mmCIF file of the N, C-alpha and C atoms, coordinates in Angstrom:
data_MODEL
# 
_entry.id   MODEL 
# 
loop_
_atom_site.group_PDB 
_atom_site.id 
_atom_site.type_symbol 
_atom_site.label_atom_id 
_atom_site.label_alt_id 
_atom_site.label_comp_id 
_atom_site.label_asym_id 
_atom_site.label_entity_id 
_atom_site.label_seq_id 
_atom_site.pdbx_PDB_ins_code 
_atom_site.Cartn_x 
_atom_site.Cartn_y 
_atom_site.Cartn_z 
_atom_site.occupancy 
_atom_site.B_iso_or_equiv 
_atom_site.pdbx_formal_charge 
_atom_site.auth_seq_id 
_atom_site.auth_comp_id 
_atom_site.auth_asym_id 
_atom_site.auth_atom_id 
_atom_site.pdbx_PDB_model_num 
ATOM 1   N N  . MET A 1 1  ? -10.400 26.381 -11.999 1.00 0.00 ? 1  MET A N  1 
ATOM 2   C CA . MET A 1 1  ? -11.579 25.562 -11.922 1.00 0.00 ? 1  MET A CA 1 
ATOM 3   C C  . MET A 1 1  ? -11.509 24.502 -13.020 1.00 0.00 ? 1  MET A C  1 
ATOM 4   N N  . TRP A 1 2  ? -11.821 23.265 -12.665 1.00 0.00 ? 2  TRP A N  1 
ATOM 5   C CA . TRP A 1 2  ? -11.832 22.175 -13.635 1.00 0.00 ? 2  TRP A CA 1 
ATOM 6   C C  . TRP A 1 2  ? -13.238 22.017 -14.228 1.00 0.00 ? 2  TRP A C  1 
ATOM 7   N N  . GLU A 1 3  ? -13.270 21.809 -15.526 1.00 0.00 ? 3  GLU A N  1 
ATOM 8   C CA . GLU A 1 3  ? -14.509 21.501 -16.236 1.00 0.00 ? 3  GLU A CA 1 
ATOM 9   C C  . GLU A 1 3  ? -14.263 20.218 -17.016 1.00 0.00 ? 3  GLU A C  1 
ATOM 10  N N  . GLN A 1 4  ? -15.255 19.377 -17.098 1.00 0.00 ? 4  GLN A N  1 
ATOM 11  C CA . GLN A 1 4  ? -15.158 18.202 -17.954 1.00 0.00 ? 4  GLN A CA 1 
ATOM 12  C C  . GLN A 1 4  ? -16.508 17.947 -18.574 1.00 0.00 ? 4  GLN A C  1 
ATOM 13  N N  . GLY A 1 5  ? -16.460 17.299 -19.707 1.00 0.00 ? 5  GLY A N  1 
ATOM 14  C CA . GLY A 1 5  ? -17.692 17.010 -20.398 1.00 0.00 ? 5  GLY A CA 1 
ATOM 15  C C  . GLY A 1 5  ? -17.414 16.332 -21.713 1.00 0.00 ? 5  GLY A C  1 
ATOM 16  N N  . SER A 1 6  ? -18.396 16.380 -22.582 1.00 0.00 ? 6  SER A N  1 
ATOM 17  C CA . SER A 1 6  ? -18.222 15.794 -23.906 1.00 0.00 ? 6  SER A CA 1 
ATOM 18  C C  . SER A 1 6  ? -18.940 16.653 -24.931 1.00 0.00 ? 6  SER A C  1 
ATOM 19  N N  . LEU A 1 7  ? -18.424 16.577 -26.142 1.00 0.00 ? 7  LEU A N  1 
ATOM 20  C CA . LEU A 1 7  ? -19.000 17.269 -27.288 1.00 0.00 ? 7  LEU A CA 1 
ATOM 21  C C  . LEU A 1 7  ? -19.336 16.226 -28.345 1.00 0.00 ? 7  LEU A C  1 
ATOM 22  N N  . LEU A 1 8  ? -20.342 16.478 -29.126 1.00 0.00 ? 8  LEU A N  1 
ATOM 23  C CA . LEU A 1 8  ? -20.655 15.627 -30.265 1.00 0.00 ? 8  LEU A CA 1 
ATOM 24  C C  . LEU A 1 8  ? -20.339 16.424 -31.515 1.00 0.00 ? 8  LEU A C  1 
ATOM 25  N N  . ILE A 1 9  ? -19.298 16.006 -32.210 1.00 0.00 ? 9  ILE A N  1 
ATOM 26  C CA . ILE A 1 9  ? -18.847 16.717 -33.415 1.00 0.00 ? 9  ILE A CA 1 
ATOM 27  C C  . ILE A 1 9  ? -18.858 15.755 -34.577 1.00 0.00 ? 9  ILE A C  1 
ATOM 28  N N  . GLU A 1 10 ? -19.696 16.036 -35.543 1.00 0.00 ? 10 GLU A N  1 
ATOM 29  C CA . GLU A 1 10 ? -19.840 15.221 -36.753 1.00 0.00 ? 10 GLU A CA 1 
ATOM 30  C C  . GLU A 1 10 ? -20.012 13.747 -36.403 1.00 0.00 ? 10 GLU A C  1 
ATOM 31  N N  . GLY A 1 11 ? -20.854 13.463 -35.396 1.00 0.00 ? 11 GLY A N  1 
ATOM 32  C CA . GLY A 1 11 ? -21.151 12.094 -35.005 1.00 0.00 ? 11 GLY A CA 1 
ATOM 33  C C  . GLY A 1 11 ? -20.099 11.431 -34.128 1.00 0.00 ? 11 GLY A C  1 
ATOM 34  N N  . THR A 1 12 ? -19.068 12.171 -33.745 1.00 0.00 ? 12 THR A N  1 
ATOM 35  C CA . THR A 1 12 ? -17.987 11.637 -32.913 1.00 0.00 ? 12 THR A CA 1 
ATOM 36  C C  . THR A 1 12 ? -18.081 12.248 -31.515 1.00 0.00 ? 12 THR A C  1 
ATOM 37  N N  . VAL A 1 13 ? -18.029 11.382 -30.496 1.00 0.00 ? 13 VAL A N  1 
ATOM 38  C CA . VAL A 1 13 ? -18.039 11.859 -29.114 1.00 0.00 ? 13 VAL A CA 1 
ATOM 39  C C  . VAL A 1 13 ? -16.613 12.242 -28.736 1.00 0.00 ? 13 VAL A C  1 
ATOM 40  N N  . VAL A 1 14 ? -16.456 13.477 -28.284 1.00 0.00 ? 14 VAL A N  1 
ATOM 41  C CA . VAL A 1 14 ? -15.156 14.008 -27.873 1.00 0.00 ? 14 VAL A CA 1 
ATOM 42  C C  . VAL A 1 14 ? -15.247 14.328 -26.388 1.00 0.00 ? 14 VAL A C  1 
ATOM 43  N N  . LYS A 1 15 ? -14.435 13.660 -25.572 1.00 0.00 ? 15 LYS A N  1 
ATOM 44  C CA . LYS A 1 15 ? -14.402 13.937 -24.144 1.00 0.00 ? 15 LYS A CA 1 
ATOM 45  C C  . LYS A 1 15 ? -13.315 14.966 -23.874 1.00 0.00 ? 15 LYS A C  1 
ATOM 46  N N  . TYR A 1 16 ? -13.593 15.864 -22.917 1.00 0.00 ? 16 TYR A N  1 
ATOM 47  C CA . TYR A 1 16 ? -12.613 16.903 -22.631 1.00 0.00 ? 16 TYR A CA 1 
ATOM 48  C C  . TYR A 1 16 ? -12.510 17.192 -21.145 1.00 0.00 ? 16 TYR A C  1 
ATOM 49  N N  . TRP A 1 17 ? -11.331 17.713 -20.764 1.00 0.00 ? 17 TRP A N  1 
ATOM 50  C CA . TRP A 1 17 ? -11.036 18.208 -19.432 1.00 0.00 ? 17 TRP A CA 1 
ATOM 51  C C  . TRP A 1 17 ? -10.324 19.533 -19.624 1.00 0.00 ? 17 TRP A C  1 
ATOM 52  N N  . VAL A 1 18 ? -10.763 20.571 -18.918 1.00 0.00 ? 18 VAL A N  1 
ATOM 53  C CA . VAL A 1 18 ? -10.170 21.900 -19.051 1.00 0.00 ? 18 VAL A CA 1 
ATOM 54  C C  . VAL A 1 18 ? -9.996  22.497 -17.658 1.00 0.00 ? 18 VAL A C  1 
ATOM 55  N N  . LYS A 1 19 ? -8.813  23.019 -17.393 1.00 0.00 ? 19 LYS A N  1 
ATOM 56  C CA . LYS A 1 19 ? -8.560  23.795 -16.169 1.00 0.00 ? 19 LYS A CA 1 
ATOM 57  C C  . LYS A 1 19 ? -8.384  25.241 -16.591 1.00 0.00 ? 19 LYS A C  1 
ATOM 58  N N  . HIS A 1 20 ? -9.231  26.116 -16.024 1.00 0.00 ? 20 HIS A N  1 
ATOM 59  C CA . HIS A 1 20 ? -9.177  27.523 -16.419 1.00 0.00 ? 20 HIS A CA 1 
ATOM 60  C C  . HIS A 1 20 ? -9.299  28.407 -15.188 1.00 0.00 ? 20 HIS A C  1 
ATOM 61  N N  . TYR A 1 21 ? -8.851  29.637 -15.337 1.00 0.00 ? 21 TYR A N  1 
ATOM 62  C CA . TYR A 1 21 ? -8.843  30.601 -14.234 1.00 0.00 ? 21 TYR A CA 1 
ATOM 63  C C  . TYR A 1 21 ? -9.629  31.843 -14.613 1.00 0.00 ? 21 TYR A C  1 
ATOM 64  N N  . ASP A 1 22 ? -9.959  32.652 -13.605 1.00 0.00 ? 22 ASP A N  1 
ATOM 65  C CA . ASP A 1 22 ? -10.683 33.904 -13.850 1.00 0.00 ? 22 ASP A CA 1 
ATOM 66  C C  . ASP A 1 22 ? -9.830  34.912 -14.611 1.00 0.00 ? 22 ASP A C  1 
ATOM 67  N N  . GLU A 1 23 ? -8.522  34.905 -14.334 1.00 0.00 ? 23 GLU A N  1 
ATOM 68  C CA . GLU A 1 23 ? -7.605  35.856 -14.973 1.00 0.00 ? 23 GLU A CA 1 
ATOM 69  C C  . GLU A 1 23 ? -6.759  35.149 -16.017 1.00 0.00 ? 23 GLU A C  1 
ATOM 70  N N  . PRO A 1 24 ? -6.484  35.788 -17.135 1.00 0.00 ? 24 PRO A N  1 
ATOM 71  C CA . PRO A 1 24 ? -5.599  35.190 -18.140 1.00 0.00 ? 24 PRO A CA 1 
ATOM 72  C C  . PRO A 1 24 ? -4.144  35.205 -17.667 1.00 0.00 ? 24 PRO A C  1 
ATOM 73  N N  . SER A 1 25 ? -3.316  34.355 -18.273 1.00 0.00 ? 25 SER A N  1 
ATOM 74  C CA . SER A 1 25 ? -1.891  34.293 -17.921 1.00 0.00 ? 25 SER A CA 1 
ATOM 75  C C  . SER A 1 25 ? -1.051  34.235 -19.193 1.00 0.00 ? 25 SER A C  1 
ATOM 76  N N  . GLU A 1 26 ? -0.221  35.227 -19.387 1.00 0.00 ? 26 GLU A N  1 
ATOM 77  C CA . GLU A 1 26 ? 0.699   35.219 -20.534 1.00 0.00 ? 26 GLU A CA 1 
ATOM 78  C C  . GLU A 1 26 ? 1.720   34.099 -20.390 1.00 0.00 ? 26 GLU A C  1 
ATOM 79  N N  . ALA A 1 27 ? 2.105   33.755 -19.147 1.00 0.00 ? 27 ALA A N  1 
ATOM 80  C CA . ALA A 1 27 ? 3.136   32.747 -18.924 1.00 0.00 ? 27 ALA A CA 1 
ATOM 81  C C  . ALA A 1 27 ? 2.613   31.320 -19.094 1.00 0.00 ? 27 ALA A C  1 
ATOM 82  N N  . TYR A 1 28 ? 1.417   31.024 -18.577 1.00 0.00 ? 28 TYR A N  1 
ATOM 83  C CA . TYR A 1 28 ? 0.927   29.657 -18.556 1.00 0.00 ? 28 TYR A CA 1 
ATOM 84  C C  . TYR A 1 28 ? -0.354  29.429 -19.339 1.00 0.00 ? 28 TYR A C  1 
ATOM 85  N N  . GLY A 1 29 ? -1.067  30.465 -19.659 1.00 0.00 ? 29 GLY A N  1 
ATOM 86  C CA . GLY A 1 29 ? -2.345  30.325 -20.334 1.00 0.00 ? 29 GLY A CA 1 
ATOM 87  C C  . GLY A 1 29 ? -2.193  29.957 -21.797 1.00 0.00 ? 29 GLY A C  1 
ATOM 88  N N  . LEU A 1 30 ? -3.077  29.141 -22.257 1.00 0.00 ? 30 LEU A N  1 
ATOM 89  C CA . LEU A 1 30 ? -3.107  28.754 -23.664 1.00 0.00 ? 30 LEU A CA 1 
ATOM 90  C C  . LEU A 1 30 ? -3.377  30.002 -24.496 1.00 0.00 ? 30 LEU A C  1 
ATOM 91  N N  . GLU A 1 31 ? -2.451  30.320 -25.368 1.00 0.00 ? 31 GLU A N  1 
ATOM 92  C CA . GLU A 1 31 ? -2.491  31.547 -26.177 1.00 0.00 ? 31 GLU A CA 1 
ATOM 93  C C  . GLU A 1 31 ? -2.653  32.789 -25.289 1.00 0.00 ? 31 GLU A C  1 
ATOM 94  N N  . GLY A 1 32 ? -2.037  32.747 -24.088 1.00 0.00 ? 32 GLY A N  1 
ATOM 95  C CA . GLY A 1 32 ? -2.090  33.882 -23.169 1.00 0.00 ? 32 GLY A CA 1 
ATOM 96  C C  . GLY A 1 32 ? -3.430  34.082 -22.511 1.00 0.00 ? 32 GLY A C  1 
ATOM 97  N N  . GLY A 1 33 ? -4.271  33.052 -22.526 1.00 0.00 ? 33 GLY A N  1 
ATOM 98  C CA . GLY A 1 33 ? -5.622  33.178 -21.999 1.00 0.00 ? 33 GLY A CA 1 
ATOM 99  C C  . GLY A 1 33 ? -5.834  32.535 -20.645 1.00 0.00 ? 33 GLY A C  1 
ATOM 100 N N  . HIS A 1 34 ? -7.056  32.107 -20.401 1.00 0.00 ? 34 HIS A N  1 
ATOM 101 C CA . HIS A 1 34 ? -7.492  31.587 -19.098 1.00 0.00 ? 34 HIS A CA 1 
ATOM 102 C C  . HIS A 1 34 ? -7.199  30.104 -18.900 1.00 0.00 ? 34 HIS A C  1 
ATOM 103 N N  . ILE A 1 35 ? -7.055  29.340 -19.976 1.00 0.00 ? 35 ILE A N  1 
ATOM 104 C CA . ILE A 1 35 ? -6.873  27.888 -19.885 1.00 0.00 ? 35 ILE A CA 1 
ATOM 105 C C  . ILE A 1 35 ? -5.411  27.565 -19.596 1.00 0.00 ? 35 ILE A C  1 
ATOM 106 N N  . SER A 1 36 ? -5.176  26.786 -18.511 1.00 0.00 ? 36 SER A N  1 
ATOM 107 C CA . SER A 1 36 ? -3.804  26.352 -18.223 1.00 0.00 ? 36 SER A CA 1 
ATOM 108 C C  . SER A 1 36 ? -3.594  24.881 -18.557 1.00 0.00 ? 36 SER A C  1 
ATOM 109 N N  . LYS A 1 37 ? -4.684  24.106 -18.608 1.00 0.00 ? 37 LYS A N  1 
ATOM 110 C CA . LYS A 1 37 ? -4.584  22.686 -18.959 1.00 0.00 ? 37 LYS A CA 1 
ATOM 111 C C  . LYS A 1 37 ? -5.807  22.299 -19.777 1.00 0.00 ? 37 LYS A C  1 
ATOM 112 N N  . MET A 1 38 ? -5.580  21.457 -20.786 1.00 0.00 ? 38 MET A N  1 
ATOM 113 C CA . MET A 1 38 ? -6.683  20.961 -21.608 1.00 0.00 ? 38 MET A CA 1 
ATOM 114 C C  . MET A 1 38 ? -6.301  19.588 -22.146 1.00 0.00 ? 38 MET A C  1 
ATOM 115 N N  . GLU A 1 39 ? -7.258  18.674 -22.101 1.00 0.00 ? 39 GLU A N  1 
ATOM 116 C CA . GLU A 1 39 ? -7.062  17.362 -22.705 1.00 0.00 ? 39 GLU A CA 1 
ATOM 117 C C  . GLU A 1 39 ? -8.314  17.003 -23.481 1.00 0.00 ? 39 GLU A C  1 
ATOM 118 N N  . ILE A 1 40 ? -8.124  16.429 -24.654 1.00 0.00 ? 40 ILE A N  1 
ATOM 119 C CA . ILE A 1 40 ? -9.216  15.937 -25.480 1.00 0.00 ? 40 ILE A CA 1 
ATOM 120 C C  . ILE A 1 40 ? -8.936  14.480 -25.797 1.00 0.00 ? 40 ILE A C  1 
ATOM 121 N N  . ARG A 1 41 ? -9.973  13.659 -25.693 1.00 0.00 ? 41 ARG A N  1 
ATOM 122 C CA . ARG A 1 41 ? -9.863  12.241 -26.035 1.00 0.00 ? 41 ARG A CA 1 
ATOM 123 C C  . ARG A 1 41 ? -10.976 11.849 -26.988 1.00 0.00 ? 41 ARG A C  1 
ATOM 124 N N  . ILE A 1 42 ? -10.592 11.058 -27.966 1.00 0.00 ? 42 ILE A N  1 
ATOM 125 C CA . ILE A 1 42 ? -11.547 10.473 -28.915 1.00 0.00 ? 42 ILE A CA 1 
ATOM 126 C C  . ILE A 1 42 ? -11.325 8.971  -28.886 1.00 0.00 ? 42 ILE A C  1 
ATOM 127 N N  . ASP A 1 43 ? -12.377 8.223  -28.593 1.00 0.00 ? 43 ASP A N  1 
ATOM 128 C CA . ASP A 1 43 ? -12.298 6.757  -28.461 1.00 0.00 ? 43 ASP A CA 1 
ATOM 129 C C  . ASP A 1 43 ? -11.197 6.347  -27.491 1.00 0.00 ? 43 ASP A C  1 
ATOM 130 N N  . GLY A 1 44 ? -11.033 7.099  -26.388 1.00 0.00 ? 44 GLY A N  1 
ATOM 131 C CA . GLY A 1 44 ? -10.048 6.773  -25.376 1.00 0.00 ? 44 GLY A CA 1 
ATOM 132 C C  . GLY A 1 44 ? -8.628  7.199  -25.712 1.00 0.00 ? 44 GLY A C  1 
ATOM 133 N N  . ARG A 1 45 ? -8.404  7.707  -26.903 1.00 0.00 ? 45 ARG A N  1 
ATOM 134 C CA . ARG A 1 45 ? -7.072  8.124  -27.343 1.00 0.00 ? 45 ARG A CA 1 
ATOM 135 C C  . ARG A 1 45 ? -6.910  9.629  -27.164 1.00 0.00 ? 45 ARG A C  1 
ATOM 136 N N  . VAL A 1 46 ? -5.831  10.047 -26.511 1.00 0.00 ? 46 VAL A N  1 
ATOM 137 C CA . VAL A 1 46 ? -5.565  11.477 -26.304 1.00 0.00 ? 46 VAL A CA 1 
ATOM 138 C C  . VAL A 1 46 ? -5.160  12.082 -27.646 1.00 0.00 ? 46 VAL A C  1 
ATOM 139 N N  . THR A 1 47 ? -5.929  13.074 -28.089 1.00 0.00 ? 47 THR A N  1 
ATOM 140 C CA . THR A 1 47 ? -5.639  13.723 -29.372 1.00 0.00 ? 47 THR A CA 1 
ATOM 141 C C  . THR A 1 47 ? -5.206  15.171 -29.194 1.00 0.00 ? 47 THR A C  1 
ATOM 142 N N  . LEU A 1 48 ? -5.280  15.674 -27.965 1.00 0.00 ? 48 LEU A N  1 
ATOM 143 C CA . LEU A 1 48 ? -4.808  17.017 -27.635 1.00 0.00 ? 48 LEU A CA 1 
ATOM 144 C C  . LEU A 1 48 ? -4.449  17.021 -26.165 1.00 0.00 ? 48 LEU A C  1 
ATOM 145 N N  . ASN A 1 49 ? -3.270  17.576 -25.838 1.00 0.00 ? 49 ASN A N  1 
ATOM 146 C CA . ASN A 1 49 ? -2.893  17.741 -24.443 1.00 0.00 ? 49 ASN A CA 1 
ATOM 147 C C  . ASN A 1 49 ? -2.069  19.018 -24.313 1.00 0.00 ? 49 ASN A C  1 
ATOM 148 N N  . TYR A 1 50 ? -2.565  19.914 -23.462 1.00 0.00 ? 50 TYR A N  1 
ATOM 149 C CA . TYR A 1 50 ? -1.874  21.149 -23.140 1.00 0.00 ? 50 TYR A CA 1 
ATOM 150 C C  . TYR A 1 50 ? -1.778  21.211 -21.629 1.00 0.00 ? 50 TYR A C  1 
ATOM 151 N N  . ASP A 1 51 ? -0.548  21.290 -21.103 1.00 0.00 ? 51 ASP A N  1 
ATOM 152 C CA . ASP A 1 51 ? -0.313  21.395 -19.669 1.00 0.00 ? 51 ASP A CA 1 
ATOM 153 C C  . ASP A 1 51 ? 0.715   22.506 -19.461 1.00 0.00 ? 51 ASP A C  1 
ATOM 154 N N  . ARG A 1 52 ? 0.242   23.750 -19.584 1.00 0.00 ? 52 ARG A N  1 
ATOM 155 C CA . ARG A 1 52 ? 1.061   24.957 -19.520 1.00 0.00 ? 52 ARG A CA 1 
ATOM 156 C C  . ARG A 1 52 ? 2.025   25.063 -20.693 1.00 0.00 ? 52 ARG A C  1 
ATOM 157 N N  . ALA A 1 53 ? 1.990   24.091 -21.558 1.00 0.00 ? 53 ALA A N  1 
ATOM 158 C CA . ALA A 1 53 ? 2.733   24.070 -22.824 1.00 0.00 ? 53 ALA A CA 1 
ATOM 159 C C  . ALA A 1 53 ? 2.163   22.904 -23.626 1.00 0.00 ? 53 ALA A C  1 
ATOM 160 N N  . TRP A 1 54 ? 2.366   22.908 -24.926 1.00 0.00 ? 54 TRP A N  1 
ATOM 161 C CA . TRP A 1 54 ? 1.835   21.839 -25.764 1.00 0.00 ? 54 TRP A CA 1 
ATOM 162 C C  . TRP A 1 54 ? 2.613   20.545 -25.563 1.00 0.00 ? 54 TRP A C  1 
ATOM 163 N N  . ASP A 1 55 ? 1.881   19.463 -25.286 1.00 0.00 ? 55 ASP A N  1 
ATOM 164 C CA . ASP A 1 55 ? 2.437   18.115 -25.301 1.00 0.00 ? 55 ASP A CA 1 
ATOM 165 C C  . ASP A 1 55 ? 1.983   17.410 -26.574 1.00 0.00 ? 55 ASP A C  1 
ATOM 166 N N  . ILE A 1 56 ? 0.681   17.541 -26.883 1.00 0.00 ? 56 ILE A N  1 
ATOM 167 C CA . ILE A 1 56 ? 0.107   16.973 -28.102 1.00 0.00 ? 56 ILE A CA 1 
ATOM 168 C C  . ILE A 1 56 ? -0.814  18.023 -28.715 1.00 0.00 ? 56 ILE A C  1 
ATOM 169 N N  . GLU A 1 57 ? -0.454  18.531 -29.875 1.00 0.00 ? 57 GLU A N  1 
ATOM 170 C CA . GLU A 1 57 ? -1.300  19.512 -30.564 1.00 0.00 ? 57 GLU A CA 1 
ATOM 171 C C  . GLU A 1 57 ? -2.355  18.795 -31.387 1.00 0.00 ? 57 GLU A C  1 
ATOM 172 N N  . PRO A 1 58 ? -3.532  19.399 -31.559 1.00 0.00 ? 58 PRO A N  1 
ATOM 173 C CA . PRO A 1 58 ? -4.584  18.749 -32.339 1.00 0.00 ? 58 PRO A CA 1 
ATOM 174 C C  . PRO A 1 58 ? -4.203  18.649 -33.812 1.00 0.00 ? 58 PRO A C  1 
ATOM 175 N N  . GLU A 1 59 ? -4.264  17.456 -34.352 1.00 0.00 ? 59 GLU A N  1 
ATOM 176 C CA . GLU A 1 59 ? -3.887  17.271 -35.753 1.00 0.00 ? 59 GLU A CA 1 
ATOM 177 C C  . GLU A 1 59 ? -5.068  16.903 -36.636 1.00 0.00 ? 59 GLU A C  1 
ATOM 178 N N  . ASP A 1 60 ? -6.019  16.122 -36.092 1.00 0.00 ? 60 ASP A N  1 
ATOM 179 C CA . ASP A 1 60 ? -7.158  15.727 -36.919 1.00 0.00 ? 60 ASP A CA 1 
ATOM 180 C C  . ASP A 1 60 ? -8.248  16.797 -36.858 1.00 0.00 ? 60 ASP A C  1 
ATOM 181 N N  . GLU A 1 61 ? -9.127  16.763 -37.821 1.00 0.00 ? 61 GLU A N  1 
ATOM 182 C CA . GLU A 1 61 ? -10.156 17.794 -37.970 1.00 0.00 ? 61 GLU A CA 1 
ATOM 183 C C  . GLU A 1 61 ? -11.107 17.863 -36.772 1.00 0.00 ? 61 GLU A C  1 
ATOM 184 N N  . ILE A 1 62 ? -11.508 16.710 -36.247 1.00 0.00 ? 62 ILE A N  1 
ATOM 185 C CA . ILE A 1 62 ? -12.438 16.680 -35.119 1.00 0.00 ? 62 ILE A CA 1 
ATOM 186 C C  . ILE A 1 62 ? -11.796 17.318 -33.889 1.00 0.00 ? 62 ILE A C  1 
ATOM 187 N N  . SER A 1 63 ? -10.543 16.987 -33.617 1.00 0.00 ? 63 SER A N  1 
ATOM 188 C CA . SER A 1 63 ? -9.841  17.571 -32.464 1.00 0.00 ? 63 SER A CA 1 
ATOM 189 C C  . SER A 1 63 ? -9.667  19.068 -32.629 1.00 0.00 ? 63 SER A C  1 
ATOM 190 N N  . GLN A 1 64 ? -9.386  19.514 -33.838 1.00 0.00 ? 64 GLN A N  1 
ATOM 191 C CA . GLN A 1 64 ? -9.238  20.945 -34.092 1.00 0.00 ? 64 GLN A CA 1 
ATOM 192 C C  . GLN A 1 64 ? -10.557 21.679 -33.873 1.00 0.00 ? 64 GLN A C  1 
ATOM 193 N N  . MET A 1 65 ? -11.651 21.067 -34.296 1.00 0.00 ? 65 MET A N  1 
ATOM 194 C CA . MET A 1 65 ? -12.959 21.692 -34.098 1.00 0.00 ? 65 MET A CA 1 
ATOM 195 C C  . MET A 1 65 ? -13.307 21.753 -32.601 1.00 0.00 ? 65 MET A C  1 
ATOM 196 N N  . ALA A 1 66 ? -13.029 20.678 -31.863 1.00 0.00 ? 66 ALA A N  1 
ATOM 197 C CA . ALA A 1 66 ? -13.286 20.659 -30.425 1.00 0.00 ? 66 ALA A CA 1 
ATOM 198 C C  . ALA A 1 66 ? -12.429 21.717 -29.728 1.00 0.00 ? 66 ALA A C  1 
ATOM 199 N N  . TYR A 1 67 ? -11.183 21.832 -30.147 1.00 0.00 ? 67 TYR A N  1 
ATOM 200 C CA . TYR A 1 67 ? -10.280 22.844 -29.593 1.00 0.00 ? 67 TYR A CA 1 
ATOM 201 C C  . TYR A 1 67 ? -10.865 24.239 -29.776 1.00 0.00 ? 67 TYR A C  1 
ATOM 202 N N  . MET A 1 68 ? -11.376 24.531 -30.950 1.00 0.00 ? 68 MET A N  1 
ATOM 203 C CA . MET A 1 68 ? -11.950 25.865 -31.212 1.00 0.00 ? 68 MET A CA 1 
ATOM 204 C C  . MET A 1 68 ? -13.165 26.111 -30.331 1.00 0.00 ? 68 MET A C  1 
ATOM 205 N N  . VAL A 1 69 ? -14.022 25.120 -30.162 1.00 0.00 ? 69 VAL A N  1 
ATOM 206 C CA . VAL A 1 69 ? -15.215 25.259 -29.316 1.00 0.00 ? 69 VAL A CA 1 
ATOM 207 C C  . VAL A 1 69 ? -14.801 25.540 -27.869 1.00 0.00 ? 69 VAL A C  1 
ATOM 208 N N  . LEU A 1 70 ? -13.827 24.779 -27.363 1.00 0.00 ? 70 LEU A N  1 
ATOM 209 C CA . LEU A 1 70 ? -13.399 24.960 -25.977 1.00 0.00 ? 70 LEU A CA 1 
ATOM 210 C C  . LEU A 1 70 ? -12.659 26.264 -25.766 1.00 0.00 ? 70 LEU A C  1 
ATOM 211 N N  . MET A 1 71 ? -11.896 26.696 -26.739 1.00 0.00 ? 71 MET A N  1 
ATOM 212 C CA . MET A 1 71 ? -11.222 27.988 -26.635 1.00 0.00 ? 71 MET A CA 1 
ATOM 213 C C  . MET A 1 71 ? -12.251 29.114 -26.545 1.00 0.00 ? 71 MET A C  1 
ATOM 214 N N  . LYS A 1 72 ? -13.276 29.030 -27.357 1.00 0.00 ? 72 LYS A N  1 
ATOM 215 C CA . LYS A 1 72 ? -14.309 30.072 -27.338 1.00 0.00 ? 72 LYS A CA 1 
ATOM 216 C C  . LYS A 1 72 ? -15.052 30.091 -25.993 1.00 0.00 ? 72 LYS A C  1 
ATOM 217 N N  . LYS A 1 73 ? -15.291 28.902 -25.450 1.00 0.00 ? 73 LYS A N  1 
ATOM 218 C CA . LYS A 1 73 ? -16.064 28.807 -24.212 1.00 0.00 ? 73 LYS A CA 1 
ATOM 219 C C  . LYS A 1 73 ? -15.252 29.168 -22.967 1.00 0.00 ? 73 LYS A C  1 
ATOM 220 N N  . TYR A 1 74 ? -13.999 28.730 -22.873 1.00 0.00 ? 74 TYR A N  1 
ATOM 221 C CA . TYR A 1 74 ? -13.243 28.849 -21.618 1.00 0.00 ? 74 TYR A CA 1 
ATOM 222 C C  . TYR A 1 74 ? -12.064 29.815 -21.663 1.00 0.00 ? 74 TYR A C  1 
ATOM 223 N N  . ASN A 1 75 ? -11.581 30.189 -22.842 1.00 0.00 ? 75 ASN A N  1 
ATOM 224 C CA . ASN A 1 75 ? -10.373 30.999 -22.887 1.00 0.00 ? 75 ASN A CA 1 
ATOM 225 C C  . ASN A 1 75 ? -10.692 32.475 -23.018 1.00 0.00 ? 75 ASN A C  1 
# 
């Protein structure tokens, strides 16, 4: 199931897209969980991309915080 939305973190709008499943996957799930795809954008710039493997890991503090929120909610 695809989810999309936005988060407001420390005054910054973070847009996200997450594909998650009912069952976790050790092979494709993020950290062996339910999320198989995740993208985060800040000001139109992709700051995190996971598509069954890491393409872009979160490096800035806002992206890391958004990642933690989405992991708690969907994974």
